[in-house]
C-alpha positions as CSV (number, residue, x, y, z in Angstrom):
1,M,-25.8,-67.9,-124.5
2,N,-28.2,-68.6,-121.8
3,E,-31.5,-70.4,-122.3
4,E,-33.7,-67.2,-122.1
5,K,-31.7,-65.5,-124.9
6,K,-32.0,-68.6,-127.1
7,R,-35.8,-68.7,-126.6
8,R,-36.0,-65.0,-127.5
9,I,-33.9,-65.5,-130.7
10,F,-36.0,-68.6,-131.6
11,S,-39.2,-66.6,-131.0
12,A,-38.0,-63.7,-133.1
13,V,-36.9,-66.0,-136.0
14,L,-40.2,-67.9,-135.9
15,S,-42.2,-64.7,-135.9
16,G,-40.2,-63.4,-138.8
17,L,-40.8,-66.6,-140.8
18,I,-44.5,-66.6,-140.0
19,M,-44.8,-62.9,-141.2
20,L,-42.7,-63.7,-144.3
21,T,-44.8,-66.7,-145.1
22,T,-48.0,-64.8,-144.7
23,I,-46.8,-62.0,-147.0
24,L,-45.6,-64.5,-149.6
25,V,-49.0,-66.3,-149.5
26,A,-50.8,-63.0,-149.9
27,I,-48.6,-62.0,-152.9
28,I,-49.1,-65.3,-154.6
29,T,-52.9,-65.2,-154.0
30,Y,-53.0,-61.7,-155.4
31,Q,-51.0,-62.8,-158.5
32,L,-53.2,-65.9,-159.1
33,V,-56.4,-63.8,-158.9
34,G,-54.8,-61.4,-161.4
35,I,-53.9,-64.2,-163.7
36,F,-57.4,-65.8,-163.7
37,T,-59.0,-62.4,-164.2
38,R,-56.8,-61.8,-167.2
39,K,-57.5,-65.2,-168.6
40,N,-61.3,-64.6,-168.3
41,K,-60.9,-61.3,-170.1
42,I,-58.8,-62.9,-172.8
43,A,-61.5,-65.5,-173.3
44,E,-64.2,-62.8,-173.5
45,L,-62.2,-60.9,-176.1
46,D,-61.5,-64.0,-178.1
47,A,-65.3,-64.7,-178.2
48,E,-66.0,-61.1,-179.2
49,I,-63.3,-61.3,-182.0
50,E,-64.9,-64.5,-183.3
51,Y,-68.4,-62.9,-183.3
52,L,-67.1,-59.8,-185.1
53,Q,-65.2,-61.9,-187.7
54,K,-68.5,-63.8,-188.4
55,Q,-70.3,-60.4,-188.8
56,I,-67.6,-59.2,-191.2
57,E,-68.0,-62.4,-193.3
58,L,-71.8,-62.0,-193.4
59,T,-71.4,-58.3,-194.4
60,E,-68.9,-59.2,-197.1
61,D,-71.3,-61.8,-198.4
62,E,-74.2,-59.3,-198.4
63,I,-72.1,-56.8,-200.2
64,A,-71.1,-59.4,-202.8
65,S,-74.8,-60.3,-203.3
66,W,-75.7,-56.6,-203.9
67,E,-73.0,-56.4,-206.6
68,L,-74.9,-58.9,-208.7
69,E,-76.9,-57.3,-211.4
70,W,-80.2,-59.2,-210.7
71,K,-80.1,-58.0,-207.1
72,I,-79.8,-54.4,-208.2
73,I,-82.6,-54.8,-210.7
74,E,-84.8,-56.5,-208.1
75,R,-84.3,-53.6,-205.6
76,A,-84.9,-51.0,-208.3
77,R,-88.2,-52.6,-209.1
78,E,-89.1,-52.6,-205.4
79,L,-88.5,-48.9,-205.5
80,G,-90.7,-48.5,-208.6
81,M,-87.8,-48.0,-211.1
82,Y,-87.7,-49.6,-214.5
83,F,-85.5,-49.5,-217.6
84,E,-86.7,-47.1,-220.2
85,D,-87.7,-49.8,-222.6
86,E,-89.7,-51.8,-220.0
87,E,-92.4,-49.3,-219.2
């Protein structure tokens, strides 16, 4: 092979490597952005799950308190209701 042909082959291989490297860097960057986006979404959903679990606990506590007899009587009196023998 003459010197001109070797330079052309070297230039072609170098161009191919540069394009391949650029494409790989672009793919890796895209994947990393996707990963970080998903991690942020997971963190948001975890926070929302924690908030909703607290709300469920508070609601269960409130329901339990309304099952107590004194609470029912107190609310009935607020509404103007009394037992037949209390009037």
